[in-house]
N, C-alpha and C positions, 0 to 999 in steps of 0.2 A: 504494500499499499504506500502511496506517495503523498505526503502532506506538503501543501504549499501555502505559505501565509499570504492572505489576500485581504488583510484588514485595512482599515483606514480611518483617519481622523482628518477632516479635509476642508479645503477652500471651495467649494463647489464640487469638487473632487472625484477621484477615482484613481486607483493604483493600477496602471495598465501595463501588461507584459505578456508573457507566453500563455498564461491562463487568465485568471481573474486578478486584476491589480487594484490597488487603492493607495493613494498617497495622502500625506498629512498636510493640511492647510487650514486656512481661516475662513469662516463664514460669518459675516458680521452684519448687524443691524445698524451699526455706526459706520464711520469711515474705515477703510481697510488698512489704515495706519493709526498709530497713536501719536498724540501731541506731547512733547516732553514736559514732564512734571504735572500732567493733568490726568484726570480719571479716564479709564478706558475699559470697555466691555468687550471681552473676547468670547466669541461663540464658535465652538468646534462641532463639526459634523462627523458622524460615524456612519457612512453610507454603505460600507462593505464589511462582511465578516471574514472568515478564513476559508479559503478554497482548498479542497483536497480531492484526491482521486480515490473513489470508493472501489469496492470489489467490482470486477468486470470492466474497469476503466472509465466508469461514468464520473462526471464531475459533480461534486456536491459542495455544500457550503455550511460551515458552522457559524452560529451567531456569536457576536461579541457579548461578553457578560461583564467585563471589567475594563476600565480605562484609567490609566495613571498619568497625570500631567505634572511635570516638574516646573516650578516657578523660577524664572531667571532672576539672577541677582539684580537688585535695584527696583524690581517691580514690587511695590509695597502696598500695604493695606488690602491684601487679597481677601475677597469674600466669594465663595462659590455661588453660582446662580442655581437655586433649587427649583427644578422644573423637569417635567418629563418622567419617564419610567426609571431613570437612574437615581432620581431623588437626591438626597443629601449625601455628599461624599465624606470620606474619612480625611481629616486634615492632620498632616504631620508638620510640626513646628520645631524651631529652635528659638526658645524665648517667644518673642512676638512675631518672628519672621516665619512665614509659611513657606515650607520647602516643597511639599507635594500635596496634590489633591487626588484622591482615588475614588472613582465612582464604581459601585458594584450594583448591577441590576438585580432587582428582587427575584426570588425563585419563581414567583408566579408568572414571570415573563420569560423564563428560560425557554430556549428553543434550539433544536438541532438544525434548523433551517434558517439561513440568512434571508429573512423576508421583511426586514424593517430597517428604516434609517432613523438615527438618533441625533439628538443635540445635547451637548453639555456646554457649560460656560462659566465664566468667572469675571469678577470686576476688581479693579485695583488702580493704583496710580503708576503711570509710566515713569521710567527713569528720566531724570532731567539731563538727558544726553542726546541732543539733536544730532541727526545725520549718522545714527548708529542703528543696529538691528539686534533684536533679542529673539532667542529661540525658546519655545515652550516644548521641551523634549517630552515625547509621548510614548508610553508603552501600552500595547493593546493585547487583551487576553481573550482567547476562545477556548472553550472546553473541547477536548479532543473527542470527536465522535467515535473513535475507534478504541477509546480507553487510553490510560496512561497520562502523562504530564500534559498540562495545558499547552496550546499553541500560543507562543508569545512573540509579538512583533515589537521590536525596539526601534522605533523610527529614527532615533538619534544615530543609530548605527547603520542605517540604510546607506548603500553606496550611491551608485549612479542610476538615474539622473538625480541631481540635487533637489529637484522639485518634489521628489518623493520623500524627502527627509522631513523631520519634525517641523511643525508650522513656525514660521518666523514673522515677526511684526516690525516694520520700520518705524523709527522714532523720528517724527518731524518736528521742526521748530514751529512755534505758533506763527500763523500768517493771516493776512487779510487780503481781499481783492485789491488790485492795484500794485504799486511798487512796494517791495519788501527788502530790507537790508539784513544780510546774514554774515556770519563768520563761523569758521570751524574752531573747535577747541584745540589747544596745543597738542593734546595727545591723539588728535584725529586728523592731523595734517595729511595732505595728499602729495606724495613726492614722486609719483610716476604718472605717465599719461593714462595707463590702465586704471589707476585709482581715481584720477580726475574724471575720466569717462564714466566710471561706475557711479560716482557721486552725482553726476549730471543725470544719467539715465534712471537711477534709482529714486532720486528725490526731486527732480525738476522736469520730469517728462510732461507734466501738465502746465508748465509755465509757458507764457507766450514767448518770452525771451529772457535770457540770463546774461548779465554783464559781470565780468571779472575786472575790477579796477586795477590800474597799475600798482605794483607793489613788488612781490617776488618776481613777477614776470614783467618784461618790457612791453609797454603798450596796453591797450584795453582789449580783453577777450570777449567774444560773444558766442552763445550757444543756443540752440533750440531743437526740439524734437520735431517740429513742423518743417517739412521739406521745402515749403514755399518761403518760410522765413530764412531757412539755411541759404537759399539762393540769394536773398537780400543781403545776408551777412557776407557771402562771397563777393558780391558786387561792391559792397562797402570796403572790404579788405583790398580788392583790386584797385580802388581809387585812393585809399588813404592807408598808408603803411603803419600808421600809429595804431591800427586795429589788427586783430588776428582772429582766426576761427579756432575756438578752443579744441574742437574735435580734430583739427588738422595739425595742431602744434605738438611736436614730438617731446619737447622739453617742458611742457606746461606743468606747473605745480601750484598747490594752494596751501598757504601757510596761515597761521592764526592772525597774522597782521594784514592779510588780504581781506578785501571787502567784496561780497557777492551781492549783486542787485538782481532781483528776480520779479517779473511782472506776472501776476496771475489774474 
């Protein structure tokens, strides 16, 4: 008999592979990102159980009965959302700091067949660390339909693709419509083109345009995810060499002394 984990805690989700897959992600009623230092409600979906090959080679599915979520450092004031069949979780703490929340489904809902989708959630205060990402490492448990130990999926240990790993939440700085002024912390400076590009695509993809003022770099940099705006940037750079396209500059860096202007 061949057992294949096909569990998931997800963003809209599903872990797709050679049989039945399910990845871990975020399903939110709020924004899909947290604002630094502010309250945030994280809702996780459990849309798949554990897939295994039964006698005769038929594919079958075992239902999830337990989900454990590890709380990342700096995410404080954690309170579980009590809702749905999983109900109230077990809370593991060190002093006042919540380390893990573990939801266990009541026996009245036990099933050998993966025929339901679940929601679990929590509320807390996001770390005051703009332009960073925190991971909520998840372990998912299914009872083994063929006896023996549970099937356990540790999504923090999942390999490739990275999208199938434990759910991650980006921490944004507070912002308002119009022009916003930002800087990165000294311990989060970007010293390579790859890191600068990741900052732009991860945190400014919905901006109309981003400007990087002269500082570490010579001249004023510009970036946008909008291809039409990119063409305008290229035209500007072609006419005025005091400007440069951030995405095309190989030695671009962002230090704490630099100022980022972004229009939303």
